[in-house]
N, C-alpha and C positions, 0 to 999 in steps of 0.2 A: 374453546377458542384458543388458537395459537397466539402467544404474545408477539408483538412486532419486534423484529430485530433492529439493530442499531441504524441500519441504512433506511429502513422504513420510517423509523422515528425521525430521522434527519430530514427526509423528503416529504413526510406527511402525505397529503392526498396526491402529490406529484409522483409518488412511487408507482401508482397505477398507470402513469404515462410511459414508463420504461417499456422497452420491448419485452415481450413475455420471457424470452431467454435470459434477459438481464434481471428481470424480476426474480427468476429462479436463482440466478447466480448470487445476486445481492440480497436474496432472502435468507441466506445462510444465518443460522442463529441457534441458540440453545433450545428455544421454544419450537423452532421448526424441526429440530432433530436431525439435521444433516449438515455436511460440509461439502466442499467443492475442491477437486484436484484438477488443475488444468495442465495440459502438456502441449507444446508447440515449438515454434521457432521465433526467436528474436531476429527479425530481418535486418535490423540496424541498431547497434549500440554505439552511442556517440558521446564520448566525454568532451569536455570543453578544451580550451587552449592548453598548451604545454604547462603553463604556470599553475593550472588547477590540479595537475596530476599528484602533487605532494599532498594536497588537501584530500583528494579522492583516495589516495593510498592509505592515509590515516583512517579515513572513514571505513575502508575495507576491513580494518582490524576489528571493527564492531558491526560488520555487516550493514554498513550504510553507504551505498554506492561503491564504485570501484573505478580504477584508472584505465582499464583496458578498453579497446574499441574492437569492433568486429561485425561481421554480417552472417546471417543464417546460423545463429547460435541456438542449439537445443536448450530448452528451458522448461522448468516446471514451476507452477504457482500453487501454493497450498493455502486454502482458506478453510480454517476450522474455527468453530465457536466453542468457547469454554467459559467457566466462571473462574476468575483469577483469585488470588489470595485476599483481595479486598472486597470480594463479593460482586465484582462488576462483570457483566457479560462482555467478553472480549472476542474479537475476530482476528485471526492471524492473516497476514499477507506476506508469505515467505516465497521469494522468487529465487530460484536456484538456476544458475546458468553454467553450462559446460563449455568452457573456452578451449581454444587450441592448446596442445601440449599437456592435456590432462588437468588444466587449472579449473577449479570450480569456484564460483563466486556466488555469494548470497546477498540479497537485499531484503532485510527483515523489517517488518512493521507489525504492530499490534494496535488495534483500534478499539476504543470504548465510546459509549455515549456518556457525555458529561451533563448531568442535570444542572450543575452550577453554571456552565458555560453555554448550555442549550445548543450543543453541537457535537459532532464527532471529534474526538481528540485522537491523534495518531502518534503513538510512541515509536520512535525510530531506533533500530539497532538491537543488539543483544542485551543491553542493560537499561533500556528505556530512559536514557539520559536526556533525550530531546523530545519534548512534547509539542505537537504542532496542531493548531486549529485548522479544521477543514470546512470548506463551504461546498456543498453538494447541490447540483442542479441537473435537470433533465434537458437534453438537447432536442431539437425539432424532430430528429429522426428516431427518438426513443433511446438515445444513448445516455451515458452518465458522464457528467463533467465534474471534476474535482479540482478545487483551487486551494492551495495552502495559504495560511495566514500567519498570525503571530506565532513565534517560536520561543519556547522556554527551556532553559537548561537546568537540570536537577542532578545534584550529586552530594549525598550526605547533607550537611548544613548549607551547602551552596545552592542558591537559586537565583536566576536572573533571566530577564528577557534577552534573547539573542538578537543583536542589532541586524536588521535586514540589509544594511549596507555591506555586511560581511557574510551574508547568507544568500539564499536563493528562494524564489517563489516557484513552486511546482504547479504545473497545469497538466492534468491527466484527463484523457478522454477514452472512453471505451464504448464500442457499439457492436452489434451483432450483424454479420453478413449472412443474410438468408440464402443467397445463391450458393455460397460455399460452405454454409453451416459452420461458421467459425466466429469466435470472438476476436475483435481487433482492438489493440490497445496502443496508445501513444502517450509518452511522458516527456515533458520538457521542463528542466529546472534552469531558471535564468536568474542572474543578478541584474538589477536594474541599471547598474553602471558598467559591469564587465561582460554582460552577455551570457551566453549559454555556459552552464557548468556541467550538465549531464543530461542525457536523454536516451530513450530507446523507443522502438516501434516493433510490435510483434503480433502474432496471431496464434490462436490455440483452440483446442476443443476441451470440453470438460466432462469429467465423471463425477457424479454426485454420490456421496458416500454417507451411510447412516452413522449417527453418533452425536454425542453432546459433550465431547471433550476433544482436546488436541493432543497429538503425540508429543512427548517430551522434547523431541528434536525440533518442533515448531514453536516452542514456547521460549520466552526470553530467560536469560540466566538470572535476571534481577527484575523485580516489579517495583514501580514507582506509584505511590499513592497520590502525590500531587498532580493535579491536572492543569 
């Protein structure tokens, strides 16, 4: 019997309510023995107001969001499952976007199931400095909805909860369009006081690849034990 992946553990019986193509996509796991590589177009990438660009530019140095905007941007999303250095099943979410002028931007995340927190924890960026609690649910049409919660910053002996007043709450939805045989994804990151910080909308198709590990290029440079 195949052990459930991190998303099936998070959703429990509701996992069966996902569209079959989303069950396959979010069934990625070491036990399942496969990963998922999606390719498509970001129809709209939308950063927040001008004052957010410095924050986003700093995030881009660690592959956490970026300041550029654009339409119809080619992108790839790599979802691989592997066991990290602390023995945790981990799933990569590496989004690579090819912007005008030959600029490439990445938005990296690695997700684990936390027994202690009883939820998926999302580590953002190349060094897993930021750990974010995720709440997952299934929409009426069999899509997946993800909402970010508490955020914690870790670096060496430094550890603190990141104040939401200075950060944003991400809401991501993904569904499968049967007519066009494509996945459709929409992300919006908003601050409750200052409004939108970052967002994108895109569509893509997937290739499912055998394997129980991730390429080095999809893994973080540093792993964080604390969840």
